[in-house]
C-alpha positions as CSV (number, residue, x, y, z in Angstrom):
1,M,75.7,90.7,91.6
2,D,75.2,91.2,87.8
3,T,72.2,93.5,87.7
4,M,73.5,96.0,90.6
5,I,75.5,98.9,89.6
6,A,79.1,98.7,90.9
7,L,80.3,101.1,94.0
8,Q,82.8,102.8,91.8
9,D,79.9,103.6,89.2
10,L,78.0,105.1,91.8
11,A,80.4,107.1,93.5
12,A,83.1,107.7,91.1
13,P,81.9,107.4,87.6
14,D,84.7,109.5,86.3
15,G,87.5,107.7,88.3
16,V,91.0,107.5,86.9
17,C,92.4,105.0,89.3
18,F,94.5,102.2,87.7
19,G,92.9,99.4,89.5
20,C,89.3,100.8,89.8
21,G,88.9,103.7,87.7
22,S,86.3,103.5,84.9
23,K,87.7,106.3,82.8
24,N,91.4,104.7,82.8
25,A,91.7,103.2,79.4
26,H,94.7,101.2,80.6
27,G,93.5,100.1,83.9
28,L,92.0,96.9,85.5
29,R,88.5,98.6,86.1
30,I,87.4,96.5,88.7
31,K,83.9,96.6,90.1
32,S,82.8,96.2,93.5
33,Y,79.4,95.0,94.9
34,W,77.9,94.5,98.3
35,D,77.4,90.7,98.7
36,A,73.7,89.3,99.6
37,D,75.2,88.7,103.0
38,N,75.3,92.5,103.4
39,L,78.7,91.9,105.3
40,H,81.1,91.5,102.6
41,V,81.9,93.5,99.4
42,I,82.9,91.3,96.4
43,T,84.7,91.6,93.1
44,T,86.0,89.2,90.6
45,H,88.9,89.7,88.0
46,R,90.5,87.3,85.4
47,P,93.9,88.4,85.0
48,D,95.4,88.4,81.5
49,M,98.9,87.3,80.7
50,R,100.4,91.0,81.1
51,Y,99.9,90.1,84.9
52,V,102.0,86.9,85.0
53,G,104.8,86.6,87.6
54,W,106.4,83.2,87.7
55,P,105.4,81.0,84.8
56,S,101.9,80.2,85.1
57,L,101.1,82.3,88.3
58,V,99.6,85.7,88.8
59,Y,102.2,88.6,89.6
60,G,101.9,89.3,93.4
61,G,101.8,93.2,92.6
62,L,98.6,92.7,90.7
63,I,97.2,90.8,93.7
64,S,98.2,93.6,96.0
65,C,96.7,96.0,93.6
66,L,93.5,94.3,93.5
67,I,93.4,94.1,97.4
68,D,94.3,97.8,97.6
69,C,91.6,99.1,95.4
70,H,88.7,96.6,96.6
71,S,89.3,97.3,100.2
72,N,89.3,101.0,99.8
73,W,85.8,100.6,98.3
74,T,84.9,98.3,101.0
75,A,85.7,101.3,103.5
76,M,84.1,104.0,101.5
77,A,80.9,101.9,101.1
78,H,80.9,101.4,104.9
79,H,80.9,104.8,105.5
80,Y,78.0,105.5,103.6
81,R,76.1,102.8,105.3
82,V,77.1,104.2,108.5
83,E,75.8,107.7,107.7
84,G,72.5,106.1,106.4
85,R,73.3,107.4,102.8
86,A,73.3,105.8,99.4
87,T,76.7,105.1,98.0
88,G,77.6,108.1,95.8
89,T,75.4,110.8,97.4
90,L,76.9,114.2,98.1
91,P,79.0,115.0,100.0
92,R,81.3,112.3,98.4
93,I,83.1,109.9,100.5
94,D,86.7,109.4,99.8
95,C,89.4,107.4,101.8
96,V,93.2,106.6,100.8
97,T,95.3,103.7,102.1
98,G,97.0,104.1,105.2
99,S,98.6,100.8,105.2
100,L,98.4,97.8,102.9
101,G,99.1,94.4,104.3
102,V,99.4,91.3,101.9
103,K,100.1,87.7,103.0
104,F,100.4,85.1,100.0
105,I,99.2,81.9,101.3
106,K,99.4,80.0,98.1
107,P,100.5,80.5,94.7
108,T,97.7,82.0,92.4
109,P,97.3,80.3,89.2
110,M,96.7,82.4,85.8
111,G,93.9,81.2,83.9
112,V,91.3,81.2,86.6
113,Q,88.9,83.9,88.0
114,L,89.8,85.5,91.2
115,T,87.2,86.5,93.7
116,L,87.9,89.1,96.5
117,R,85.8,89.2,99.7
118,A,86.4,92.2,101.9
119,R,84.8,93.3,105.1
120,I,85.2,95.8,107.9
121,D,86.9,94.5,110.9
122,G,87.0,97.9,112.9
123,E,87.0,101.7,112.9
124,V,88.8,104.3,115.0
125,G,87.9,107.9,113.9
126,R,88.9,108.3,110.4
127,K,90.6,105.0,110.2
128,T,88.9,101.8,109.0
129,R,90.5,98.3,109.0
130,V,89.6,96.1,106.2
131,L,90.2,92.2,105.7
132,C,90.3,90.9,102.3
133,E,90.3,87.2,101.1
134,V,91.6,86.5,97.7
135,Y,90.4,83.2,96.0
136,A,91.5,81.5,92.8
137,D,88.3,79.6,92.0
138,D,87.6,77.9,95.5
139,T,91.2,78.1,96.9
140,L,92.2,80.9,99.3
141,T,95.6,82.2,97.9
142,A,96.0,85.7,99.7
143,L,94.7,87.7,102.6
144,G,94.8,91.5,102.8
145,D,94.9,93.3,106.1
146,S,94.7,96.9,105.7
147,V,93.8,100.3,106.8
148,F,92.1,103.2,105.1
149,V,91.9,107.1,106.1
150,R,88.9,109.0,105.2
151,V,90.1,112.2,103.7
152,D,88.8,115.4,102.3
153,V,90.0,115.0,98.7
154,G,90.1,119.1,97.9
155,H,92.5,119.3,100.8
156,L,94.5,116.3,99.7
157,A,94.7,117.5,96.1
158,K,96.2,120.7,97.5
159,T,98.7,119.2,99.6
160,A,100.0,116.7,97.0
161,R,100.7,119.6,94.3
162,V,104.5,119.9,93.6
163,E,106.2,122.8,92.1
164,D,107.6,122.0,88.5
165,G,110.3,124.6,89.0
166,S,109.3,126.7,86.1
């Protein structure tokens, strides 16, 4: 994993997303990689004390954020593969979260590395279901079951514009 280039750096080197954007100075900047099994996409993250929930436990919102961003990158990487293209080739493939499901299995302790393992569970049209496991060391602590929708970012940007009233 260490010698490979992260999916984020290949496809969105100027990304500003809080969870995965390389250019967000205040973000998490997670990096996702295809696992050697060529089925899962993997990332690791060690939360710092800004993300404590209960004493000594990781804030659930951070876990949700990690699942969201990492699962989205799993969906996008899958689309590149299905099309027989290298990640980051043009035209760029983008997805947005259609639904985010998180099930907390066990408390996630602070002070340990978290590993997220995500895989595609199905695809219908523009929608892709991604399952994601979160491990604190070797203990499964959370599961993500989410749907991501492939979008045209230019169209999305136009529809998201809000008039400022001036």
